[in-house]
DOBA-967459 format. One line per field, with one value per residue (C-alpha): z, y, x negated; residue in three letters; residue number from 1. Coordinates in nm, 3 decimals, decimal comma. Example, Ala and Ser with C-alpha at 12.3 -4.5 7.8 and 13.67 -1.06 7.14 Angstrom:
2
up [0,780 0,714]
north [-0,450 -0,106]
east [-1,230 -1,367]
resn [ala ser]
resi [1 2]
END
This chain:
203
up [0,000 0,087 -0,250 -0,437 -0,227 -0,330 -0,698 -0,673 -0,493 -0,757 -1,035 -0,870 -0,834 -1,199 -1,309 -1,097 -1,238 -1,596 -1,543 -1,389 -1,679 -1,929 -1,769 -1,766 -2,131 -2,220 -2,054 -2,233 -2,570 -2,483 -2,381 -2,695 -2,913 -2,729 -2,773 -3,139 -3,202 -3,070 -3,275 -2,973 -3,136 -2,924 -2,604 -2,755 -2,838 -2,482 -2,344 -2,539 -2,502 -2,125 -2,191 -2,489 -2,556 -2,867 -2,903 -2,902 -3,250 -3,135 -2,959 -3,255 -3,500 -3,294 -3,259 -3,634 -3,701 -3,434 -3,545 -3,904 -3,794 -3,604 -3,916 -3,773 -4,078 -4,003 -3,660 -3,811 -4,067 -3,789 -3,584 -3,884 -3,987 -3,636 -3,657 -3,982 -3,829 -3,545 -3,775 -4,117 -4,285 -4,167 -4,450 -4,229 -4,112 -4,473 -4,570 -4,278 -4,381 -4,724 -4,572 -4,413 -4,690 -4,958 -4,744 -4,753 -5,122 -5,081 -5,369 -5,387 -5,032 -5,121 -5,427 -5,236 -4,962 -5,211 -5,396 -5,069 -4,993 -5,331 -5,254 -4,944 -5,108 -5,488 -5,506 -5,254 -5,410 -5,231 -5,336 -5,693 -5,729 -5,580 -5,782 -6,093 -6,004 -5,945 -6,275 -6,467 -6,367 -6,447 -6,796 -6,763 -6,897 -6,949 -6,580 -6,479 -6,708 -6,540 -6,188 -6,279 -6,478 -6,172 -5,970 -6,239 -6,268 -5,895 -5,871 -6,218 -6,122 -5,890 -6,000 -5,931 -6,086 -6,389 -6,456 -6,429 -6,631 -6,899 -6,911 -6,916 -7,214 -7,384 -7,334 -7,485 -7,792 -7,702 -7,784 -7,836 -7,487 -7,340 -7,486 -7,332 -6,995 -6,996 -7,062 -6,771 -6,552 -6,652 -6,545 -6,201 -6,191 -6,451 -6,602 -6,462 -6,596 -6,648 -6,828 -7,054 -7,129 -7,226 -7,455 -7,613 -7,706 -7,879 -8,243]
north [0,000 0,238 0,164 0,267 0,582 0,677 0,614 0,831 1,105 1,101 1,116 1,417 1,595 1,527 1,660 1,975 2,033 1,978 2,215 2,479 2,448 2,468 2,787 2,936 2,842 2,992 3,319 3,307 3,272 3,552 3,779 3,692 3,806 4,139 4,185 4,086 4,354 4,617 4,479 4,346 4,014 3,927 3,965 3,762 3,485 3,482 3,448 3,123 2,988 2,967 2,676 2,528 2,164 2,015 1,782 2,062 2,139 2,461 2,601 2,527 2,674 2,990 3,029 2,975 3,271 3,497 3,434 3,507 3,830 3,922 3,866 3,556 3,341 3,051 3,001 3,032 2,760 2,531 2,576 2,530 2,219 2,083 2,149 1,952 1,661 1,651 1,678 1,550 1,626 1,986 2,228 2,539 2,465 2,429 2,752 2,914 2,765 2,928 3,278 3,248 3,014 3,272 3,548 3,374 3,296 2,920 2,872 2,498 2,465 2,688 2,482 2,156 2,283 2,373 2,043 1,854 2,050 1,942 1,580 1,612 1,830 1,853 2,122 2,356 2,696 2,878 2,627 2,612 2,990 3,052 2,777 2,915 3,261 3,134 2,945 3,229 3,468 3,200 3,202 2,838 2,917 2,558 2,479 2,809 2,734 2,400 2,546 2,844 2,621 2,401 2,704 2,861 2,534 2,557 2,935 3,048 3,414 3,472 3,787 3,684 3,340 3,464 3,736 3,510 3,235 3,494 3,598 3,236 3,172 3,485 3,384 3,041 3,203 3,111 3,458 3,360 3,206 3,493 3,749 3,572 3,551 3,915 4,018 3,801 3,979 4,309 4,174 4,115 4,435 4,694 4,900 4,667 4,797 4,456 4,308 4,615 4,591 4,226 4,304 4,583 4,335 4,100 4,190]
east [0,000 -0,285 -0,442 -0,128 -0,098 -0,452 -0,370 -0,059 -0,254 -0,529 -0,268 -0,103 -0,437 -0,527 -0,186 -0,230 -0,579 -0,458 -0,165 -0,391 -0,638 -0,353 -0,225 -0,575 -0,629 -0,293 -0,395 -0,731 -0,560 -0,320 -0,606 -0,800 -0,509 -0,501 -0,876 -0,854 -0,593 -0,830 -1,120 -1,312 -1,395 -1,698 -1,497 -1,213 -1,461 -1,592 -1,240 -1,196 -1,550 -1,509 -1,273 -1,457 -1,380 -1,537 -1,237 -0,979 -0,852 -0,684 -0,991 -1,220 -0,970 -0,932 -1,309 -1,345 -1,117 -1,263 -1,621 -1,523 -1,357 -1,673 -1,884 -2,054 -1,993 -2,228 -2,072 -1,725 -1,799 -1,920 -1,601 -1,371 -1,567 -1,524 -1,149 -1,135 -1,324 -1,071 -0,767 -0,878 -0,544 -0,539 -0,473 -0,482 -0,838 -0,956 -0,780 -0,964 -1,298 -1,292 -1,309 -1,656 -1,775 -1,689 -1,840 -2,179 -2,139 -2,101 -1,859 -1,925 -1,793 -1,495 -1,403 -1,450 -1,217 -0,945 -0,986 -0,951 -0,633 -0,495 -0,582 -0,366 -0,098 -0,128 0,138 -0,024 0,038 -0,245 -0,512 -0,383 -0,372 -0,715 -0,882 -0,714 -0,845 -1,199 -1,214 -1,051 -1,329 -1,584 -1,428 -1,328 -0,982 -0,871 -0,913 -0,758 -0,461 -0,389 -0,387 -0,167 0,066 0,121 0,226 0,445 0,634 0,703 0,750 0,865 0,920 0,624 0,439 0,078 0,106 0,300 0,044 -0,260 -0,090 -0,016 -0,381 -0,500 -0,273 -0,402 -0,766 -0,691 -0,542 -0,184 -0,057 0,306 0,326 0,124 0,365 0,664 0,488 0,375 0,735 0,850 0,595 0,756 1,096 0,942 0,738 0,844 0,561 0,295 -0,036 -0,199 0,102 0,130 -0,243 -0,198 0,093 -0,110 -0,383 -0,141 -0,102]
resn [met glu phe tyr lys lys ile ile leu ile ser ile leu val phe ile thr phe thr ala asn ser gln ser leu leu lys ala phe glu lys ser tyr glu leu glu lys ser gly glu tyr ser lys ala ile glu glu ile lys val phe tyr asn glu asn ser tyr glu ile asn leu arg leu gly trp leu asn tyr ser ala gly met phe thr glu ser ile ala tyr tyr ser lys ser ile ser ile met pro leu ser ile glu ala arg leu gly leu val tyr pro ala ser ser val gly asn trp thr gln val ile asn ala tyr asn lys ile leu glu ile asp lys lys asn ser val ala asn tyr arg leu gly tyr ile phe tyr tyr arg lys asp tyr asn lys ala phe ser tyr phe gln glu asn val asn leu tyr pro phe asp tyr asn asn leu leu met phe ala trp ala asn phe gln leu gly lys thr arg glu ala lys ile leu phe asn lys val leu leu asn lys pro asn asp thr ser ala leu glu gly leu gly leu ile lys]
resi [1 2 3 4 5 6 7 8 9 10 11 12 13 14 15 16 17 18 19 20 21 22 23 24 25 26 27 28 29 30 31 32 33 34 35 36 37 38 39 40 41 42 43 44 45 46 47 48 49 50 51 52 53 54 55 56 57 58 59 60 61 62 63 64 65 66 67 68 69 70 71 72 73 74 75 76 77 78 79 80 81 82 83 84 85 86 87 88 89 90 91 92 93 94 95 96 97 98 99 100 101 102 103 104 105 106 107 108 109 110 111 112 113 114 115 116 117 118 119 120 121 122 123 124 125 126 127 128 129 130 131 132 133 134 135 136 137 138 139 140 141 142 143 144 145 146 147 148 149 150 151 152 153 154 155 156 157 158 159 160 161 162 163 164 165 166 167 168 169 170 171 172 173 174 175 176 177 178 179 180 181 182 183 184 185 186 187 188 189 190 191 192 193 194 195 196 197 198 199 200 201 202 203]
END
């Protein structure tokens, strides 16, 4: 009987400790949001790091964002990568990772992150749009076309995707399709400068 009483007592103490730590962590997160709003990123980071747990997805994700905001891109990449290792199907962590990765010019890592997102969710509109954008400005118009096409099929009247799909068509010599798309852009955003420019280039 004494043995079971000890087990119960230990369980109660563990629960109290866990609850206390949870409340403290909650306050730390709350404080970090306040500090972030005022641009005090280093202080916000310190609030969270007091409770750092390498197995906590939420803590690593938060530190990934705060370090990026503070301009500490290498540290940010490390925290986002840790988040991904904890939750391998996380799309939000990969979307976070591309910010510091692009800031340090690691476009291979950026493209790999977006490709992995599309392996998990092939219709992810953010990954499709951004990959399309990257390949468009690399002048790889065929690849850009395929990514924008995926999005336009899903969001037929979305301004950004329509515009970039129009330009991808134009660059591939598909002027008839481009003209239709540029005019659709104008339905969404009348007098759009880029769409009018595109139409002006089509003979």
